[in-house]
C-alpha positions in Angstrom: 10.6 -1.3 33.5 12.4 -4.7 33.8 11.6 -5.3 30.1 12.8 -1.9 28.9 16.3 -3.2 27.7 14.5 -5.9 25.7 12.1 -3.3 24.3 14.9 -1.0 23.2 16.7 -4.0 21.5 13.5 -4.8 19.6 12.6 -1.3 18.6 15.9 -0.5 16.8 14.8 -2.3 13.6 11.4 -0.6 13.3 12.9 2.8 14.0 15.6 2.3 11.3 12.9 1.1 8.8 10.6 4.1 9.6 13.5 6.5 8.9 14.4 4.7 5.7 10.8 4.8 4.5 10.7 8.5 5.4 14.0 9.3 3.6 12.8 7.3 0.6 9.6 9.3 0.4 11.5 12.6 0.7 13.9 11.6 -2.0 11.0 10.7 -4.3 9.3 13.9 -3.5 12.2 16.4 -3.7 14.2 14.7 -6.5 11.4 13.3 -8.7 8.4 15.3 -7.7 6.5 12.0 -6.8 4.4 11.7 -3.7 4.4 8.3 -2.0 2.0 7.6 0.9 4.0 5.9 3.6 1.0 4.9 5.8 0.9 1.3 4.7 4.7 0.6 5.1 4.7 2.3 8.5 1.7 0.2 9.6 3.4 -3.0 8.5 6.6 -2.0 10.3 4.6 -1.2 13.5 2.6 -4.4 13.2 5.7 -6.5 12.9 7.1 -4.8 16.0 3.9 -5.4 17.9 3.9 -9.1 17.0 7.5 -9.6 18.0 6.9 -7.7 21.3 3.9 -9.8 22.2 5.6 -13.1 21.1 8.1 -12.4 23.8 5.5 -12.6 26.4 3.5 -15.4 24.9 6.2 -17.7 23.6 9.3 -16.5 25.5 12.4 -14.5 24.6 13.9 -17.1 22.3 10.9 -16.7 19.9 10.8 -12.9 20.1 13.1 -12.1 17.1 12.3 -10.7 13.7 14.0 -13.7 12.1 11.6 -16.1 14.0 8.7 -13.9 12.9 9.6 -14.0 9.2 10.5 -17.7 9.3 7.0 -18.3 10.7 5.3 -16.1 8.2 7.2 -17.5 5.2 6.8 -21.2 6.2 5.0 -23.2 3.5 2.3 -24.4 6.0 1.3 -20.9 7.0 0.0 -19.4 3.8 -2.4 -21.3 1.7 -4.4 -19.9 -1.2 -7.5 -21.9 -0.2 -7.5 -20.4 3.3 -6.8 -16.9 1.9 -9.8 -17.2 -0.5 -11.9 -18.5 2.3 -11.0 -15.6 4.5 -11.9 -13.1 1.7 -15.2 -14.9 1.2 -15.9 -14.5 4.9 -15.1 -10.8 4.8 -17.4 -10.3 1.9 -20.2 -12.3 3.4 -19.9 -10.5 6.8 -19.9 -7.1 5.0 -23.0 -8.0 3.1 -24.8 -9.4 6.2 -24.0 -6.2 8.1 -24.4 -3.7 5.3 -27.7 -4.7 3.7 -29.9 -4.6 6.8 -28.2 -1.3 7.8 -28.8 0.2 4.4 -32.4 -0.9 4.3 -33.0 0.5 7.8 -31.5 3.8 6.8 -33.9 4.2 3.9 -36.9 2.9 5.8 -37.9 6.3 7.4 -37.7 8.1 4.1 -39.7 5.3 2.4 -42.4 5.5 5.1 -42.6 9.3 4.9 -42.9 9.2 1.1 -45.9 6.8 1.2 -47.6 8.6 4.0 -47.8 11.9 2.0 
């Protein structure tokens, strides 16, 4: 409970953004008959709050601000196209390594039953 005032200070921005996203979705729906799924914006808002909240305990209170978070994310040394493509390749490779054997094992019983008949 000793961190509750700090929690409340950090939670104002996400709450305001959540409300703005909800109001924007309602305006699009009721005024223009357009449906906008707000799952991704809400997830990004929640993730930014979680990162800032945990930065407070890992790096200290002086680094637990949204300005510090966005300065760190937008710094030129943080995002690199090569590292991004390398991460995508890892995800694809891991998916293939996990999916292909699972897929083969799922069809193995039906393959065995087919040839035994």
